[in-house]
ZAMARGU-4260 file (C-alpha; in steps of 0.2 Angstrom, whole numbers, plus 5000, padded with zeros to 4 digits):
<rodrens>
0) 5385/5360/5012 | 5372/5350/5022 | 5359/5350/5010 | 5373/5349/4995 | 5377/5331/5005
5) 5359/5327/5005 | 5353/5330/4989 | 5369/5322/4982 | 5364/5305/4992 | 5349/5305/4984
10) 5356/5305/4968 | 5364/5291/4973 | 5351/5280/4981 | 5338/5283/4967 | 5355/5276/4953
15) 5354/5263/4964 | 5337/5259/4968 | 5336/5263/4949 | 5349/5251/4940 | 5342/5233/4954
20) 5326/5237/4949 | 5332/5234/4930 | 5343/5220/4934 | 5327/5211/4939 | 5320/5214/4923
25) 5305/5224/4933 | 5305/5238/4922 | 5301/5238/4904 | 5310/5255/4899 | 5327/5255/4888
30) 5343/5260/4896 | 5347/5280/4892 | 5356/5275/4876 | 5344/5264/4866 | 5334/5280/4861
35) 5314/5282/4866 | 5309/5264/4860 | 5300/5257/4874 | 5296/5239/4876 | 5277/5229/4880
40) 5278/5218/4895 | 5279/5202/4896 | 5261/5195/4895 | 5260/5178/4906 | 5240/5176/4901
45) 5244/5159/4890 | 5225/5160/4885 | 5230/5180/4875 | 5239/5182/4861 | 5240/5168/4853
50) 5249/5170/4839 | 5265/5174/4849 | 5263/5158/4860 | 5276/5144/4858 | 5270/5126/4863
55) 5284/5114/4866 | 5279/5095/4869 | 5293/5085/4878 | 5296/5068/4877 | 5292/5071/4895
60) 5277/5072/4895 | 5277/5091/4900 | 5271/5105/4890 | 5281/5122/4889 | 5273/5140/4887
65) 5284/5151/4878 | 5277/5170/4876 | 5287/5176/4859 | 5289/5196/4859 | 5288/5201/4840
70) 5293/5219/4846 | 5310/5213/4857 | 5316/5204/4841 | 5301/5202/4826 | 5314/5195/4814
75) 5322/5182/4826 | 5302/5177/4833 | 5297/5175/4815 | 5311/5165/4810 | 5303/5153/4823
80) 5284/5154/4820 | 5290/5149/4803 | 5301/5134/4807 | 5289/5128/4821 | 5276/5126/4805
85) 5286/5118/4795 | 5287/5106/4808 | 5309/5108/4810 | 5307/5108/4827 | 5297/5089/4830
90) 5308/5077/4837 | 5325/5087/4840 | 5333/5082/4855 | 5342/5098/4869 | 5358/5095/4863
95) 5367/5106/4878 | 5360/5108/4894 | 5372/5118/4908 | 5365/5114/4925 | 5362/5131/4932
100) 5363/5137/4915 | 5351/5134/4899 | 5345/5118/4889 | 5349/5124/4870 | 5340/5115/4858
105) 5333/5118/4838 | 5347/5107/4830 | 5342/5095/4819 | 5360/5085/4819 | 5358/5085/4840
110) 5375/5091/4838 | 5374/5109/4840 | 5385/5112/4824 | 5366/5110/4814 | 5354/5125/4809
115) 5338/5124/4796 | 5343/5128/4773 | 5336/5148/4779 | 5349/5161/4779 | 5357/5167/4796
120) 5346/5182/4806 | 5357/5197/4806 | 5359/5202/4827 | 5345/5210/4835 | 5352/5212/4850
125) 5340/5223/4863 | 5341/5226/4883 | 5328/5212/4891 | 5338/5205/4904 | 5342/5185/4903
130) 5332/5181/4918 | 5325/5166/4925 | 5315/5157/4908 | 5324/5170/4896 | 5321/5160/4878
135) 5338/5167/4867 | 5344/5161/4850 | 5361/5153/4849 | 5373/5158/4838 | 5393/5155/4834
140) 5406/5164/4848 | 5415/5173/4832 | 5400/5181/4821 | 5385/5189/4832 | 5373/5189/4813
145) 5375/5167/4815 | 5359/5163/4822 | 5347/5152/4814 | 5336/5141/4823 | 5344/5135/4838
150) 5340/5142/4854 | 5340/5141/4873 | 5328/5143/4888 | 5338/5153/4904 | 5338/5142/4920
155) 5343/5158/4930 | 5346/5175/4928 | 5363/5177/4914 | 5362/5197/4914 | 5379/5197/4907
160) 5369/5188/4890 | 5362/5205/4889 | 5365/5214/4871 | 5376/5200/4863 | 5363/5186/4863
165) 5346/5190/4853 | 5332/5189/4869 | 5315/5186/4860 | 5305/5178/4873 | 5299/5171/4888
170) 5292/5155/4895 | 5277/5161/4903 | 5268/5141/4908 | 5279/5125/4915 | 5295/5130/4919
175) 5293/5117/4932 | 5294/5104/4916 | 5310/5114/4909 | 5320/5112/4923 | 5317/5093/4922
180) 5329/5094/4905 | 5339/5081/4905 | 5358/5088/4908 | 5373/5083/4899 | 5381/5090/4883
185) 5377/5080/4875 | 5365/5071/4888 | 5367/5053/4886 | 5346/5050/4885 | 5341/5067/4878
190) 5326/5076/4884 | 5316/5080/4865 | 5303/5093/4856 | 5290/5078/4854 | 5280/5093/4844
195) 5282/5110/4843 | 5266/5122/4838 | 5258/5141/4839 | 5245/5140/4852 | 5234/5148/4837
200) 5235/5134/4826 | 5225/5123/4840 | 5239/5107/4840 | 5232/5093/4854 | 5249/5086/4864
205) 5252/5072/4856 | 5248/5057/4861 | 5259/5047/4878 | 5274/5038/4874 | 5274/5025/4883
210) 5290/5019/4892 | 5297/5003/4883 | 5289/4985/4886 | 5304/4974/4894 | 5311/4961/4883
215) 5304/4942/4882 | 5317/4929/4886 | 5318/4913/4880 | 5322/4898/4889 | 5336/4893/4878
220) 5343/4912/4880 | 5343/4911/4899 | 5351/4895/4895 | 5365/4902/4884 | 5366/4916/4898
225) 5370/4904/4912 | 5382/4895/4902 | 5395/4912/4898
</rodrens>
């Protein structure tokens, strides 16, 4: 009886330990119902596999590097790379930024209703956890196969998104710049992607944008202002 209790105790502890490690994103193995596929670990070296690094140069003057994970979601990664090389994301704002949740971009209209001219993508849900720095595709709430061009970056773990949204990458450099993205739905003064590029294309960061110069007031303008 004692031996049976000890065996049960260790079995429970092993199960709890395994689930805890997976929830933290430390394991790179699929859940049991995902079959034999094993997913690659995220490569945080920004000097390797440049074909699968997305660079976002923001209007704050900061650069964010995102590792694109082809084996997680090959069609979504290909879409991001295609649109990036078309210049689709250049000038696009982060239109939906929720503190403690995520920053969403990829809509040229800035409303959250737009996308590219390319067809929507079939979902590529996978067991990769949505942890801090995860990059995932946005879609409509009613259609799993409606991802197109919009994506979001997660501020804090949101494991409820797992297998409901296509997780296709992870921020590997510049996460503090992501934290600084202006909040709002939409923000009053939104952060923009000045330039998006694939690291293998070796595009230099765009020139720093100078702040607007103060307005010059003439004597006539000051006189009119004082009389009002």
